[in-house]
N, C-alpha and C positions, 0 to 999 in steps of 0.2 A: 503492500500498500505503500503512493505518494503523497504526499506531502508540499503544499505551498505556507511559503508567508514565516517563517520559521525565522524567529530570533535574528540578527550577527553576531548579538554576545549571550553570553549564557543566563537561559533561568535562573530568575533570584524566585527568594521569598514574596517580594512584590506580586510575581509571578502565581504564586502558587493560593491554593485555599490551604492553613496550617492543617495538620493533624495528629491524632492524636489516637492514643491505645485501640481505643474502640474499633477508631472507623474503619467501613469496610469498605478494602481498595474495588472490588472485583467489578471488572468492565468502566473504569475508568481513566484519563490518562493519567498516570506519576511520572514527576518530574522527581530525573535523580541527581545528587546532591554531583558537584562537578570535581572536587576531588574524589569523588568514585569510580572512579573513568580510567578507560585505559589508557597508555599513555598514547596510543595513534590515534583514537577515542574523544579527540580536547573541540567538540560542537557543537555548539551549543540542542544541534538532532540529534547527540548520541543523548544526549537527559530525558530522551521523552520513550518509554514505557506505558501501552495497553495491559494493564491489571487481567489476564483471563478466566484467572483464579486464586484466590486464597485459603492454607492451609499447613496441612503435614506434605510440605514436597519430598518424591521419594530421596531418601538421600544414604549415605554412612550414617551419619548419627542423628538416633530416632528422637521424634518429637521434635522436632528442628522447623518452628513458625517459618513457615519463607511466602515470598511472594512469588506465584508464579507469572512471568511476563512475557509480551513480546517483543522488539521492538517494533515501531511503524514504521522502520525504512529504511532500518541496515542490519539486523539477525535474526534467526530464528528465535524462538522460541528458549526464555532459563531463568534462573531463578534468582530471586534478589532479598534481600536482609530488608526490613521494616528501618532498620538504624542507615542502608543508604538511601531511603526516598527524601526528596526536600517536602515536599506536599505534594499536593493533586493538580492541576494544571487548568485554571480557572474557565467557567466556560466560556467568556467571550474569545479566549485566548484558544479554545479550539475548535469553535469556530473562524478562528480565522483562519488555521491550518489546510480548512477543504477537504480533511480524507475522507 
């Protein structure tokens, strides 16, 4: 899925709805903290992920609570820790992406 109108600078808390521990991320566009991006992925488009599910993700550690996501424009499904999430992208910015 390609997106239009991605910012040219990193997304910040000003672009997000703050998260609490109790928010269900399923179906929402998440913004990942810039410092959690891999060295070759240091650009705003790589901060955006859509949550496909939330729960215990198959992993080597039992009871690991992760967010199952897929990157909107750049890589296959993966899992993220809640601590890597800056927030939920504000609805008006989601609309501007023209997904």
